[in-house]
C-alpha positions in Angstrom: 105.5 107.9 114.1 109.2 107.5 113.0 111.0 109.8 111.2 110.6 107.8 107.8 106.7 108.0 108.5 106.9 111.8 108.6 109.2 112.1 105.6 106.4 110.2 103.5 103.9 112.8 104.6 105.9 115.7 103.1 105.4 114.7 99.2 101.3 114.4 99.4 101.0 117.4 101.7 103.0 119.4 99.6 101.3 118.5 96.6 97.7 119.5 98.7 99.1 122.7 99.4 100.2 123.3 95.5 96.6 122.1 94.5 94.8 124.6 96.8 97.2 127.4 96.1 96.4 126.6 92.2 92.5 126.5 92.8 92.4 129.7 94.7 94.6 131.6 92.2 92.0 130.3 89.6 88.7 131.3 91.0 90.1 134.8 92.2 91.8 135.6 88.8 88.7 134.3 86.8 86.6 136.0 89.3 84.5 132.8 89.7 81.3 133.5 92.1 81.4 131.5 95.4 78.2 129.9 94.6 79.6 128.2 91.5 83.0 127.3 92.4 84.2 128.5 96.1 88.0 129.0 96.3 89.7 127.1 99.6 89.5 130.6 101.4 86.0 130.7 101.0 85.6 127.1 102.1 87.6 127.5 105.0 85.1 130.8 106.1 82.2 128.4 105.6 83.8 125.5 107.8 84.6 127.9 110.5 81.4 130.2 110.5 79.4 126.5 110.2 81.6 124.5 112.5 79.0 123.9 115.1 76.7 122.6 112.3 79.3 120.5 110.8 80.6 118.5 113.8 77.0 118.0 115.1 76.1 116.1 111.9 79.8 114.5 111.7 79.4 112.5 114.6 76.2 110.4 113.5 77.7 109.8 109.9 80.8 108.5 111.6 78.8 106.3 114.0 77.0 105.0 110.9 80.2 104.6 109.0 82.2 102.4 111.9 78.8 100.6 112.7 78.3 99.4 109.0 81.8 99.0 108.7 81.9 96.4 111.5 79.0 94.7 110.5 80.7 94.2 106.7 83.7 93.2 108.4 81.9 90.3 110.2 79.7 89.1 107.4 82.4 89.5 104.9 84.9 87.4 107.2 82.1 84.7 107.9 81.1 84.6 103.8 84.9 83.9 103.4 85.5 81.3 105.7 82.4 79.6 104.5 83.5 79.8 100.8 86.6 78.5 101.6 85.6 75.4 103.0 82.8 74.2 101.0 82.7 73.8 97.4 79.0 74.0 97.1 79.0 77.4 98.7 81.8 78.6 96.7 80.0 77.7 93.5 76.5 78.8 94.4 77.5 82.1 96.7 80.8 83.4 95.4 78.9 84.4 92.1 76.0 86.1 94.2 78.9 87.9 96.1 80.4 89.1 93.1 76.9 90.4 91.2 76.1 92.1 94.3 78.6 94.8 93.5 76.5 95.7 90.2 73.7 96.4 92.1 73.3 100.4 92.2 73.4 101.2 96.0 71.5 104.7 95.4 68.7 102.7 93.6 68.3 99.8 96.4 68.2 102.2 99.1 64.9 103.7 98.8 63.7 100.1 98.8 65.5 99.4 102.0 63.8 102.8 103.6 60.5 101.4 102.4 60.8 97.9 104.1 62.7 99.2 107.1 61.4 102.7 107.7 63.3 105.5 108.5 65.4 103.5 111.1 69.1 103.5 111.3 69.1 99.6 109.8 68.7 100.7 106.2 71.7 103.0 106.6 73.8 100.1 108.1 72.7 97.8 105.4 73.8 100.0 102.7 77.0 100.6 104.5 77.8 96.8 104.9 76.6 96.4 101.1 79.3 98.9 100.0 82.0 97.5 102.4 81.8 93.6 102.4 82.9 93.0 98.7 86.9 93.7 99.5 86.8 92.1 102.8 85.5 89.0 101.6 87.6 88.7 98.2 90.9 89.5 100.1 90.0 86.7 102.9 89.1 84.2 100.6 92.4 85.3 98.7 94.3 85.2 102.0 92.6 81.7 102.9 93.7 80.1 99.6 97.2 81.3 99.7 98.6 79.0 102.3 101.6 76.7 101.0 99.8 73.2 100.4 103.1 71.6 101.6 102.4 73.2 105.0 99.1 72.0 105.1 100.4 68.3 104.2 102.7 68.7 107.0 100.5 69.8 109.5 98.1 67.0 108.6 100.7 64.4 109.1 101.6 66.1 112.6 97.5 65.2 113.2 96.1 68.8 112.9 92.5 68.5 112.4 90.5 71.3 110.4 90.1 73.5 113.5 93.8 73.6 114.4 94.7 73.9 110.7 92.5 77.3 110.7 93.7 78.2 114.0 97.2 77.9 113.6 97.9 78.2 109.8 95.2 79.5 107.6 93.9 82.7 109.7 97.6 83.6 110.6 98.1 83.8 106.7 95.1 85.4 105.9 95.1 88.1 108.4 97.4 90.5 106.3 94.5 90.0 103.4 91.9 90.9 105.8 93.3 94.1 106.9 94.3 94.9 103.4 90.5 94.4 102.4 89.4 96.3 105.5 91.6 99.2 104.6 90.1 99.7 101.4 86.4 98.9 103.0 86.3 101.5 105.6 87.3 104.3 103.3 84.0 103.0 101.3 81.9 103.4 104.7 81.9 107.2 104.7 80.5 106.7 101.1 77.8 104.2 102.0 77.0 106.4 105.2 76.5 109.4 102.9 74.3 107.3 100.3 72.1 106.1 103.4 71.7 109.7 104.8 70.8 111.0 101.1 68.0 108.7 100.9 66.3 108.8 104.4 67.7 110.7 107.3 67.2 113.9 109.6 70.7 114.4 110.4 74.4 113.2 109.1 76.7 115.2 106.9 74.5 113.8 104.1 71.3 115.2 105.1 73.5 118.6 105.8 74.8 118.6 102.1 71.2 118.0 100.8 70.0 121.0 102.6 73.3 123.1 101.3 72.6 122.3 97.8 69.2 123.4 97.9 70.1 126.9 99.5 73.1 127.1 97.0 75.5 127.1 100.1 78.5 125.7 98.0 81.0 126.7 100.5 79.2 124.8 103.2 78.9 122.1 100.7 82.5 121.8 100.0 83.5 122.3 103.8 81.1 119.1 104.6 82.8 117.1 101.7 86.4 118.0 103.3 85.1 117.0 106.9 83.5 113.7 105.1 87.1 113.0 103.7 88.7 113.7 107.2 86.6 111.1 108.6 87.4 108.7 106.1 91.2 109.5 106.4 90.9 108.9 110.3 89.2 105.6 109.7 91.7 104.4 107.5 94.5 105.3 110.0 92.6 103.6 112.9 92.6 100.4 110.7 96.1 100.7 109.8 97.1 101.2 113.4 95.0 98.4 114.6 97.0 96.2 112.0 100.2 97.6 113.2 99.7 96.4 116.5 98.0 92.9 115.9 100.4 91.9 112.9 103.9 93.0 114.2 105.6 90.2 113.0 103.9 90.6 109.5 105.4 94.4 109.7 108.6 93.2 110.8 109.2 90.8 108.2 108.1 93.4 105.2 110.2 96.2 106.7 113.0 93.8 107.1 112.6 92.3 103.3 112.1 95.8 101.8 114.6 97.6 104.0 112.1 100.3 105.1 113.5 99.8 108.7 115.4 102.7 110.4 119.1 102.3 111.0 120.2 102.2 114.6 121.5 105.0 116.0 125.6 105.0 116.3 
């Protein structure tokens, strides 16, 4: 991480600290009970006292989020390619992809549990349903955004459909794929939480259900914080993968917007 990246972290961190101080000040001055709204200090105490419980339940939640996201990545990419290459599938499948986002996941989750039982499969399906849409839509847009003149030129050089996809369309679509993946991976923890709320005996969603029943509001907020940290870490992993796999894209973009570090003199 360079100096420019570190500098960009200062404003959001400062805003978080200011919000935490204001939050703590309000609950202290107003004498708000911890079971109604704990302050950051009470949440920290709950996190420290329940750290083993939080960590042991964070692992299955992270696993479900990652596996469901990977499933959504594969399914979303394949659907996008099929929609791009088939006019029939575009007409018949694309509206269904869009309509799938209107289905309330919390209402669908119990049905999946009834069908597949209390296994890992319903949770994976829920996460994939939450995540695949931005991947599919962004990938379709990326495949469609290739310059038509470039396509015609490649065809005059004898390039077939496979070569066009490999050498032109896929490289052009990859930044769009990662853009959708970064959005989707932050949704994956929400999908994992939904799945654990409906049918699970472990995970942060299950733990939060127990804490809510016991009026352990501090522990509930601590679990929410851990869930947020997992989501941020997953986002950073995908962003790092994008940097490593698409260096040409970031080099050109940094050069265009002038965000590269000046050479040391």
